[in-house]
N, C-alpha and C positions, 0 to 999 in steps of 0.2 A: 649467367650463373654457372660456376663449375662445380664438379662433384669430386669428393675424395675418392681414392681407389675403391674403398669398401662400398661406397654408395654406387659407384659406376658398375660394379659387379653385382649389385643388389644384395650384397652380403653385409649386414650391419656389423659394426664393431661390437665387441663385448662391453667395453667401458670407454666413455669419454670423460676425461678429467679436465675440468676448467679451473685453471690456476696452477702455476708452477712454483708455489712456495713449498716449504718443507713438508706440509701436510699432503698436498696434492702429489708431489713427487714420491713420497713414501708409499702412498696407496698405489701409484702407477708401478713402482718398482716391485712391490709385493705381488701384484696381480699379473704383471707382464713377465717378470723375470722368474719369480718363484713358482707361480701358478700357470704360466704360459697362456694367459688370455690375450686377446687382441685389444690393445689399448692405444688411445691417442691422447696426448697432453696438449692443451691449448692455453697459452699465456698471453695476456693483453699487452704486457710491457715488452720492451726489447731486451730484457735481461731476465735471469732466473733467480729464484730464491726468495721472492716476496720481500719481507722486511729485512732479510739478511743482506747487508751491504758492506762488503770489505773493500778496502782501497789501499793504495800505496803510491808514493811519489818518488821523484828522482833524488830527493834530499836524504832518503833513507828512512822515511817514516812509513809505518804500516798501521792501519787503524780500522775500527768498525764504526759504522754509523747507525746500526740497528742493534740486535743482540750482540753483546760483547764477549761472552763466554758461555759455557754450558756445564751443567752437572753431568758427568759421564755415566749416565744410566745405561744398563745393559742393552736395552733396545737401540739406543743411539749408537753405542759402540759396535753392536752387531751389524747395523746398517753400514757404518763406516768401513768395517772390515770387508763386507760384501762388495763394496764399490771400490776397494783397493786403497783405502786411506789409513790402514793400520800403522804404517811407518810415518805418516804425516801428522799423527796426533801429538800435540804438545800439552803438557800439564803444568799448572801453576802450583807451587808449594802450598799444601793445605794448612801449614802452620803459620803462614803469613797472617798477621792480625788484620782485623777490620776495625774501623774507627767510627765514632759518632762525635760530631762537633758540638760541644756543649759548654756554655759559660766561657766562651772565648778561647777554647783549646780543644785539641783532639783527645778523645778518651777511647782506649782500646776496649772493644767488646770482650767480655770475659769468655774464655775458652774452657774453663774448668771451675769446679766449686771453689777452690782457694782464690782464684783470680776474681770470681764473682763477689766474694766477701770483701776483697780489697778494692774493688772497682768503685769509682766515684760517680759513675753514671746515675746510680740511684742513691737516694738517702737511705739511712738504716731503716726508716719506716717503710720506704718503698721496697727495700729488699725483703723485709719480713712479710709484707703484703704479697709480694710475688711468690715467695716460697710457700706460704700457706695456700695460695690459690693453686699452685702447681701440684701440691699433694692432695688436693681435693676439697679444701675448705673454701668453698665459694658459694655464692648465692645460686639458687636454681635458676634455670633459664626463664626469661620472661616470655609471655605469650606472644605469638607471632614471630616473624623472621627478624633475627638480630643483625644489626650492622656490625662491622668489624670493631668499631669503637665500643659498642655495647657489650659484645662478646668478650673481648680481651679486658675491658675495664672490670667486668663482673668477675673474671677469673684471676687477673693479675694486678689489677689496680690502675688507677688513672695515670700515675706517674710512669709506670712501665709502658703504657700506651703512648704517652707523649714522647718519651725519650728512646724507646726501643721499637715498638710496633709501628708507629706512624712514620718514622724515617724509612723503615723497611718497605712500607707500602709505597712511599714516594719513589723508592728505588726500583720496585718491581712494576707497579701499576701507574705511577704518577697520579694516584687517585686520592679520594677523600674518604678517610676511615668512617665518617658518619654516613656515607652513601653506599659504600661497598657492602655486599652481603657476606657475612662470615661463612655461611654454609657453602656459598658458591666460590668465593675467592680463596678460602683457606679450608677446603674440604677435608684434607688429611688431618689437620689439627682439630677441626670441628668433630670428626669421627672419634678422635681420641677421647675427648670430653664426653661425647654422647654415648660411646660404647663402654668406656672403662671408668667413668666418673672421676676423671682426674688426668691432667696432662702428663705428669711424670710417670704414673703407673701405666697409662696408655702407651707412652713412648717405649717403656721397658718391655711390656708384654707384646706389643706389636712388633718390636724389633726381634724378639725371640721367635715369633711366628714367621717373620720374613726369613730369618736365618735358617729355620727348619725347612722352609720351602725352597731355599736358594740352591740352584744347581750351578756348580762351577763349570764354566766353559773355557777350556784351555786355549781356544782360538782368540779369545778377547784379551785386549791389553790389560795388564794389572794396574789397578788404580787404588791409591790410598785414600783414607777418609779425609774429607774436606777439600780434596783437589778439584780444581775447575779446569775445563778443557777448552782447546781451540785447535786449529790446524796451522801448519807452518805458514801458509799463504793466506790465512784468515778463514773464517767460518764459511765463506762462500764456496770453499773447496768441496763441501759436502753436497749442496744442491747441484753444483756443476758436475761432480763425479757421478751422481745419480743419473743426470740427464745424459751424460756420455755413455754410461752403461746401457741405458734404455735404447739409445740410438744404435749402439753396436749390435744390440739384439733385435733390431728391426722395428722398434717402437718409435713412432714419430713424436717429436717434441717441438711444437710450433710456437714461435714467438711473434708478437704483434698480431695476434689473432684475438679479436674482441667479440665476445658472444653478444649478438643483437636480438636473438629471439630463440625461444625454447617452447616446443609443443610436443604432444604425444599423439601418434597415429596408430591405433591398435596397441601392439606391444612394443612399438619402436619409437624412440625419441628422435625428433628432427630438430637439429640445432644449426642455426645459421650464424656465420661469422663474417665480420668485416676484416679483411686481410690486406697486406700490401699488394696482392695481385687481384683484388676484387672479392666478391662475395663467395664464400665456400659453405657448402651444406654437408653436415655430418649426420649419419644415421647410426644409432647405437642402441643396444639393449638396456644400457644403464647410463646414468650421468651422475658425476660427482661434482658438486659445486664447492671448490676449495678457494673461496674468495672472501674478502672482508664482509662483515654483516651488512654494511650499507650497499655494497655491490650485489650481494646475494638477494637483498630485499628488492632491489630494482629489477633483477632478473625474474623474480617470482611474483612481481606485482600483479600481473594479469593471470598468471597460472595458478598461484596459491596465495590469494590476497591476505588471508589471516596470518600466514607465516611471514609474509612480507612486512606486515604491520608490526609484528613482534620483533623482527630483526631490525626494523628502523628505530626501535626504542633503545637499542644498544648504543651507548654513548662512547665516542672516541675523542679524547682531549688532544690539543696541540702540544707537542713536545719538541724541543730542539736539542740535537746532539751537537755539541760544540767541541771540536777537536783542537787542542792547543798544546804548545810545547814551550818549556822554559829551561834555561841552564840549571843544572842541578844545584849550583851554588846559590840560587835565589830562594830556596825553600827553607822554611823554619824547622823542618823535620827531616829525618834521614830517608824518608819515603820508601821504607821497606814495609809493604803491606798491600792489601787488595784495593783499598780506597776508603772514602769516607762518605757517610750519609749525614744529612743536616735536618734536625727537627724544625718544623715550621715556626717555632717560637723563638728562634735565635736571630731573627732579623737578617737572614741571608736568603736571597731569592733562589739560588741554585739548589736543586734537589739533592745532588750528590755528584761525586767525582770518582771515576775509576782510574787508578794509577797504572795505566796500561803497560808501560815499559818496565814496571816493577813485577808484573805478572809473567810476561812472556818475553823471552830473549829476542833481540833483533827488531824491536818495534820502534826504536829511535836511535839516532846517531850517538856515538860515545859522548858523554858529558851532558846529554839532554834528557829531560823527563817528558814523556808523552802523557797527556791527560784527556780522558773522555768525560766531558761535563754534560749534565742533563738539567734542563731548565724548562719550566712551563708546567703543564699538567692541569688537572681538574681545578685546583685551587688558584691557578694563575692564568685565567683566560686572556688577560691583557697581553701576554707574550705574543699572541698571534698578530698584534698590531705593530710589533717592533721590526725595524730593519735589521739586516745582518750586522752592520757596524754597531748598532745599539745593543744587540744581543751579545756580541763579543765584549763590548765595554762593560756590560752588566756582569758577565761571568768573570772578567778580569778583576773587577772590584770585589767580587765575592771571594775570589781566590786570595786576594790580599788580606781579607779578614780571616781566612780559614787555614791555608797551608803555606802561603808565600811569606817571606820575611816582610814584616810591616814596613821596613824602610826601603824595600826594593824599588829600583828605578827601571827595572826591566819592562820592556813592552812585550805583550804576548805575541808569540808566533802563531797566528791563526791559520791552521791548516785546512779546516773544513767546517762549514756550518750546514747541517742538514735539518731543516724544519719539517717535521712530520705533521702535516695538517690534521691527520687523523691517525694518532700514534698507536695506542694500546686500548683494546676493548675493555670497558669497565664492567666488572661483574657486580653490578649494583643491585640493591634490594629489588626482588622480583625477577632476577636474571634466570633462575631455574624455572620459574613459571613461564617465562618467555620461551625458553628452550623447549619446554614441554609442549607448548603450543606449536612450535615449529615441527617437532617430532610427530605430533598427532596429524598435522597437515600433510607431512611427507608420506604417511601411511596411506593417504588417498591416491598416491601415485607411485605404485611399486616400481622399484628400480631407480628412484631419485634419492640422492644422498647429499648431505651437507657435512663437511669436515674442515674446520678452521680453528684458529686460536681463540675464538670466542666460546669454544666448547672445551671443557675439561682441563684448562690451564694454559697459560701463555708461554711457559718455558719451552725451550726447544725439545727437551726430552719428553715433556707431556704431549706435545704435538705429535711426535713420532709414535709414542705408545698408543695414543688415541687413534691415529690413522691406521695402525696395524689392526686394531680392534675393528675399525670400520671396514677394512679390507676383508676381514673374516665374514662380516655380514654380507658384503657384496658378493663374495664367492658363494655363500650359501644361496643367495638369490639366483645367481647365474646357473647354479647346478639344478 
């Protein structure tokens, strides 16, 4: 057994961060760079970024296999600037339409009241029901925890749920609206109805409150409403830039370090790792577990069994990201847009398609369209049994139904298939109770923290915001 330098000198580290996804790296950056604490980051994989997976090939294609873009929230932009990526930010036009595939064709999601009236996504009855619910004419909440399906059906009507809400859930969570918790999965919208007695009034009043509290930071890139972001060489630039900054400032970021045991001796945590050079022991005043729920559950199984059991109950479905390209001449539409989502009632297996090369320049060779397709999820567990060729064939057939010319003879250029066996944590009914159990158990072991995308939102900006809040808690403990 060998010891890290801090152990060898009997001086424990201030913070050990386990997991080098965006959550763990954000915490490490805030505590090591901004606050000058002694930090070590340990990652089990041989790469950084967790679910962030950017790639490119010699043919001129560049793509994402995990998160494909982000909302440029202030916390995310500030972090990008701090690690030197201000000039690498790329933004997609916020005016590009989004589409829902319905009744055999694409329908643009309304971007304004006039287009909402003209839209054919909802019938007139559905539009009136949605409008009445939005201004506060809705049934009171039922007793107990509402599912996403129950919450939005009560507020906006069944048709809006089927044609608008459910496709969105497929795109974000690949989940089942009947199983997801409204309060956990859509906390911001839930608070609008709960606090302001109406979604429209809540949106207006909360927007005014945010505007009053907003401080303009001249160092941040200017972003227009509706724009989505990435970086020139893909989203992976962010975790890689954070790690580079940490290493330049003397913070170790270890890869292929797998945590095999965790215990506490007095006020110090003793963590043992399996590494390429043998077993390593790290002594630290605090530990942050920034790992998926099922990994964190295994690590806490003996140490905090009740927390482990709660974390084991968080479900992750299998989802495949299928990256494909076609000549632009093979499409039935002009392909100017963000992409399309597909309600589960339309007889199409694919959950949705991002029109990647329509969003960001340089993602495909001239004359070609790059598509990121997502298939699987909670409602399609059988996907896990398909081979890669079968997945490619299924997506190709779906694209012929949705956006390709029906008479196309083009074969798909399959660039990548990434099957995420455990893709996105599902914020299902009881999720907040499970997290409350974990938090209560963590209080039994001061200095132990959990921060990952199964807490507080799965989006990149949500992960960064939550991790900064967690860093503040850790700093308070260290002081």
